[in-house]
N, C-alpha and C positions, 0 to 999 in steps of 0.2 A: 482661325478655327472658332466656331460658335461654341460657347461654353455655358454651363449652368452651375449653380452651387448645390452641393450635396453634403449633408451632415452625416458623419460616420459615428456609429455607436459601438462601444465594446463594454460588455457587462453593465449596460445601462448608462454609461458615462460618455458624453460627447467628447471626442478627443481631437477632431480636426475638421476643418472645412476643406472639401476636395472639389476641384473643378473637373468636369468630365464632358464628353461630347453629348449633345442632346439625344442622339440616337440610342444611347444606353448600351451599345454593343461593343464587345472587344473581340479581337481575333488575332491570335499569335503573339502579340506583344502589347503591354501596357506600361507606360513610363510614369514613375513616381518621382517627384522633385519637391523637396521641402520648401523651396522658394516659390512654388506655384507655377513653374514653367513647364511642368509635365501634364499628363492627363489627370493625375491626382496628386494631392499633397500629403496623403497618408497611405500607408501600405494596406491597412485594413480595408479602406474604401476601394482600392484597386482590386483586391482579392474578391470582395463582394460583387464587383461589377462583372466578373467573368461568368458567361453563360454557356460557353460552348467548348470547354476544355475536355479532351478525351485522351486516351492512351496514344492514339495515332496522331492526334493534333493537340499537343499540350500548349499551354499559354505561359509565357515568361513575363514576370513582373520585373521590369528593369528599374533599379533603384539608384538614383543619382546621389552624389555626395551630399551629406547633410546629417543632422541628428533627428531621429524619429522616435518620439516618446510615445510608445503605444505597446499594447499587448496583442499578439497575433495568433490566429488559429489557421493552420494550413488547410488546403483543399486538394482533392485528387487532381493530378496533372496540371496544377498551377505551381510554377517554379518561382523562386525568389533569387534574383541575381543582382548583386551590387556592382557598380562600375569600378569601385576602389575599396578594397577591404578595410583599410585604415580610416578612410574618410566617409564610409557609409555605415553609420552607427545606429543600431536599434537598441534603445534602453527603456527599461520599465522598472518603476518602483511602486509597488502596490500601496505602500504606506499602511498596510493592514495591521491592526492590533490583535486580530484573531483570524482564524481560518486562513492562515498564510498558504496552506496546502492547495487552495483554490487558484492561486495566481502563478503565472509563468510569463516570461518574455515571449516565448513561442510554444504553443501546444501543437505538436507535429504528429499526427496520426493518419497520414495519407501518403500516396505515391507522389513524392515531392522531392525536388532537388533545391537545396539552399546553398548558395555560394557567394564568396567575396563580400562577407559582411562581418562587422564587429557587433557582437550581441552581448548586452550587459543586463544583469538582473540584480535588483536590490529588493529586499523584503519580499522575496518570491520563494516558492518551493524549489523550482529549477529555472535556469535560463532557457533550456529546451527540455520539454517533457514529452516523451513518446511512450504512451501506454494506452493502446486501444485494442479492441477485440477483433478487428478484421485483418485480413492479409494486406500488407503493403511493403513497398521498398522505399526507405527514406535515405537520402544521400546528403551528407554535409561536406562541402568542399571549400578549402581555402578560407576558413572562417576563424575568427577569434571569439572564444566564449569566455566571459569573465563574470564570476559570481562575486559581488561585493556585499559586505555585511555592515550595515549601519550600526552604530554603537548600541542602540536600543534593541536591536534584533536578538532574539534568544538563540539563534543558530540551531534551531531544531532540525532544519533541513540545510545541509551543507554542500550538496552537489551542484555542479554547473549543468551537467547533462544527466538527466534521470530517465532510465529506459526500463520498461516492463515488457518483455517479449511474450506475446501470445502466439497462437498457432499461425505459422507461415509468415511471420514478420522478419524482415531483414534490415539491419541498420548498417550503413557504410559511412565512415568518416575518414577523410584524407586531407593531408596538408593543413591541418588545423592546430591552433594553439589553444589550450584549455587551461585556465588558471582558477583555482578555487581551493578551499580546504580539502574538498574531494572533487576532482575534475569529473569523473564518470562513475555513476552508480548504475549497475546492470543487474537485473534479475529476470528469471523466467517465471512462468506461472504453472500451478499444478493442473493436471488433467489436460494439458494442451495436446491436440491430436495431430499436429504437424510440426516438424523441426523449425527452429529459428536460429538467427545468427547475428553477431556483431563483428564487423571487420574494421580494424583501425590500421591505416596506412600512412606512414610518413607524418606522424603527428607528434606534438610535444604536449604531454600531460604533466602539469606542475602542481602538485598537491602539498598543502601544509600538513596533511595527515597521510593519506594514501593517494595514489594516482588513479587506481582502478579498483573498485569494490564489486566483486561478483557474488551474488546471493542466489542460492538454489531453493526453489519452492516446490519441487516435486513434479517435474515434467514427465509425461509418458514417452517423450521422444529424446533422442540424442540431439542436443543443441551445441552450437559452436561459438567460441570467441577466438578471433584470429587477430594477431598483432604483428605487423611487419614494419621494419625500418623506422621504429618510433623510439622516443625517449619518454620513459615513465619514471618520474622522480617524485617520491613521497618521503616526508620526514620520518614516517613510521615504517612504510613498506611501499614497494612499487605496486604490487597486486595483492589484494586480500580475497581469498576464495573460501566461501563458507556455506555449509548446508543449513539453511534456516528451518527447513521442514523436518530434518532428521530422517524421516521415512522416505526412501526411494519408492515411489508408488508403483509404477509399471515398467519403467526403464530398467533393463538388466545390464549392468556394465560397471566399470570402475567408477566413473563419474557421469552424471547426467548432462553436464556441459563440458565439452572437451576444450581445453585451452591449448592453442597452437601458435607458433610464431618463429620468426628468425630475423636476424639483422637488427636486433633491438639493443638499446642501452637502457637498463632499468635497475632499480633498487630491488631488494629482496622480494620473493614471492612467498606468501604464507598460505598454507592450506592445500596446495596441489603443486604439480610440476608442469612446466610448459613443454609440450611436445615439439621437438625441432622439425619444422616442415620445409627446411631449406631445399630439399630435393624436389618439392612439388609446388609449394607456395600457392595454394588454392584460396579463393575467397570463401567467405561464409556460405553464400548461396550455392557455390559449386560443391562444397563439402556436403551440404544438405541433400544434394541430388545423388550422392553416392549411396549404394546399398548399405543398410545398417549392419553392424557386426552380429555374428551368430549369438543368440541368446542362451545364457545358462539357465538351469532350472530356477524358477522364481521361488521366493520365500512366500508361500501361500498365506501365511498368517498376516502378512502385510498387504499383499496384492489382491487377494481374493476375499471379498466380504464373506463372513461366516455367520450362520444362524445357530450353530451348535457349540463350537469350541471357543467360547468367549474367554476362557482362561488363557488362551494363547495371546490375547491382546490384538491390537491392530484394528483394521476396519471390520465392522460387523453390520449386518442387515437386520432390521426389525420391520416386518411388513414390507412396504414399498420404500422405506427410508433407510438411511445409514447413520451410524455413529462411529466413534473411535474410542478405543480403550487402551489405557496403559495399566499394566498389571505387574505387581512386584515379582521379582524372580523367586522361584520356589513356591509359587502359589499352592495352597493346600485347602481343598474344599471343606475340610473339617474345621477350619478356623474362620472367624468372622473378621472382615476387613473394613476399615473406614473408607468412605467414598467421597471424593470431591467431584461435584458436578461443575464442569467448566463450560462457560459460554464464550464463544469466540467473538472478536470484534468485527466491525463492518468490513466487507470485502473478503472475509475469511471463510473457512469451512471447517469441517471436523478434522481435516488433516493439515490445513494451512491456518494455523491458529496462533494466538498469543502464547499459549502453553508450549507449542512446539518451536517457538522462536529461540534464537541464541540467548536472548536476555533471560529467558526462563529456564535455561539448561540446568543450572545448579539447583533451582527450586524443584524441578522434576526429579533430579537425582536424589536430593535429600528426602523428598516426599515418598518416593518408592522405597528408599532404605527404611523409612519409618513404617512401611506397610500400607501406604495409601494406594487405592485404586482411583484412576481418573476416568471419567466418561465425558466426552464432548459430543453433544447432539449436533447433527448437521441441520440446524434450524433455519438456515437461510442467510445468504451473504449480506442482505440489506433489508431485514424484516423488522428490526426494532421491537422484537417480542410482541408481534401482533397476535391476534387470536389463533391463527393457523400455526404460528411458531410455538405458541404455548401448548397447544394440543399435541404437536409432534414431540416437543421436549418432554412432556409428561409421559407419553407412551415410551419414549426412549429410556427414561429413568426407571419406569416400572418394569420394562423388559429386562434391564440389567439387574435390578433388585431381585427379580424372580429367577434369573438364570445363573447368577454367580453369588458367591457367599459374601453378603454385605451385612455389616452391623448397622441396623436401622436406627440405632440411637446415635450413630456417628456419621451422619450424612451432612456434607457441607456444600456451600455454593460459592463460586468464585467467577468473576468476569472482569474484563477490561473494556473500557470505552462502550461501544454498543453492547458488548457482553456484560459490562458492569450495569448498564441500564436493564438488560435482560435479567440479571441476577436480582436486582431490586424488585422489579415487577413480578417475577416468578415467585420469589420468596414471599412477597406481600400477598400474593394470591394463594399460596400453598404454605403457610407458615408452619404447619404441623410437621412438615417433612424435614426441616433443617435444624441442626444443632448450632450453626453459626454461619455468618455471611461475611465474605471479603469482597468489597466493591473497590475496584481500582479505576480511577478517573472515569466513572460512569455518569451518564446523563440521568438527572433526577426529575426534571420538570420539562416535558417535551414541548409544552405550549410556549414557554419562555425561550427554550433552546431554538425552536423554529422561528420565533419572532425576531431573534437576534441574527437570523440568516444562516444557520448551520444546517447543511444537508436537507434543504427544504424539499428538493425533488424526491429523494428516496424516502423520506419520512412521510410525505403526503401520499406517495404511492402505497407504502406499507399500511397506512392507517385509513386509506380510502378517501382522502381529502385533506384540506387545510384545517387549522384549528377553528377557523370561522365556520367551516362546513361540517366538521365532525368534533365539536368540543368535548362530547362525552367520551370519544375514543381516546383523545389526548389525555384526559383525566384518568381514564381506566388503565392506560399504559404507562403512567408516570409513577415512579416509586414514591414520591411524596404524598400520593393519595392513599398510601397504606401505612401511615405512621402508627396507627393503633394496632395493626397486626405486626409490624416490624419491631416495635418497641420491646416485645417479649423475646426477641432473638438477639444473642450476642452479635455485635456489629463491629467490624474492622473496616475502616475507610482509608484509602491511600490515594494521594493526589499530588502532582508536582505543581510548584508555584509558578512555573513558566509555561504551563499548558495553555495554548491558544486554540486548540482544536476542540477540546471540551473544557471550558473555563472552570477555574477553581470554585466558582460560586455554586456549581452543581453539588459538590460534596459539602460545602459549607452550609447551605440551607438544609440539606438532609440531616447533617449532624445537629444543627441548631434545633430543628423540629423534633428529632429524637430525644434530645436533652430536655426540651420543654415538656415532652410527654413523660418524663421520668426515667428514660433509658440512660445508659452510661456507655455510649459507643466509644471505641478507641479510634482516634483520628490522627493519622500521620501525614503531615505536609512535608514533601521532600523538596528541599531548596535546590534551585538551579536546574530542575528537570522539567521537560515538557511532556508531550504526548508520546511516550516512548516506552517500549517493553523493558528497557534497562532500569526502569523505576524499581523493579523488584530486587535488583542486585543489592545485597547487604541486608535485605529484609526477609530473606527466605526463612530463617529460623523464627523470626518474630511471627510470621503468618502461621507457620506450622505449629509453633508453641501455642498460639491462640486457639487453633483448632483442637489441639491435644487437650487443652484445659476445659473445653466445653463439650459436655456430653448431655444429650437430651433424652429424657424418657418419653419417647414418642408414642408408646403404646401400640405401635404398628407391628 
């Protein structure tokens, strides 16, 4: 067979030399062999070579025994099939010191079947990550997934299989062994317009903490998680089921993701009950095709945006935009209430936010008991407080201040991550509005943050170009550009010393510059914590006490 040499690239790194036919065409089957005896010696090169895979004519990548050190992104109708599960090993160690969330052994967001492979991930977010916005069916058959943790890794991400279900996505896993601190982490997404499912059949999930963690983020649809004839063993629990969003947006029912199963051996289930389906034993996709249950009357304060009854809390509309309010029980319009303006992190929204996460549950409860009102503008999931987001946020705050009883001398601003950056920029550009700022692991210098390789695509899109193309925008949107304005505002900064997503230097240089300008910011470095909402746990009273102590005569 006539062959030529092809160099494969993944994330800009050459990973292997692959031999392939000169015609460059593949049809039906491509063989990968680490020893060079196949069409390719790396899996990534084989996937890239496929030109003609369709639903009616899929292509199989046949993987011969060997160890393949690479990171893989799947493609529609291109399947991966090992010849021997134990001898066909795909392993990847990113070696990353930061941005570990960018790396996976396999990123699988397509109509693909993966079978007969051992998949290993070190210093990665997940061994398999499946979290994409389009419809697809992903099937994992007869595979071993193993998440390993080098001693220097912070273990910010512990799962082997991480799944984010969007509209119309279905994941099936059968005859698999999954070993990790947390074998499977599964969540849905808010506002999804079609049901999703996860089906686990004849698998063994062995977790050092939990076996399966299910997190709800506010789906509009009934989703399903089905477990049959499997072993779910976790030192803490077999299954954890938790509502991270708190608010059920538009699905009306007992739970927005129904957990069903039969024939299982498992440790305790926390947060819900598993419905016995031994009489029918349907898969997730089959359940999604059933008619939904009859809906009970909806709680309109949460499901219907309101322009008038802000005191009821929930989603509200101002003009063409939306925000979210949390209002203390027993709200009285004759009284003036302190306001916390909360900016959500990247990928979030006014309803799917840091504030509404499990990590902030006690903080929310304590703040509401102290009489605080929260407003979260829906300023964009990846806007980085650009000019449009600033305008929208200002309109949102002004609308709330006009239509609900707010003490304008006690308006505070709080944000995490992208929301922390937003809080810095917004407070710097509108310092007269705020009595104090709480920045939790926020970005302070976008030019440096971009230069180090963090979120380059979304930042450049939000700012209209790269730092070289738009240097004035990067300066204008960076909190450290407003030290003269921020030094007059009481400042509380919180950051974990294990944060690799937004490194600690972001907070350190902000605090250093504020101190050099004569300010006295309060800086809390939390040991052992990475980029995680749990950072607030144990600090709830410290943050609220700081806000309580600071009142500003705004003159507004």
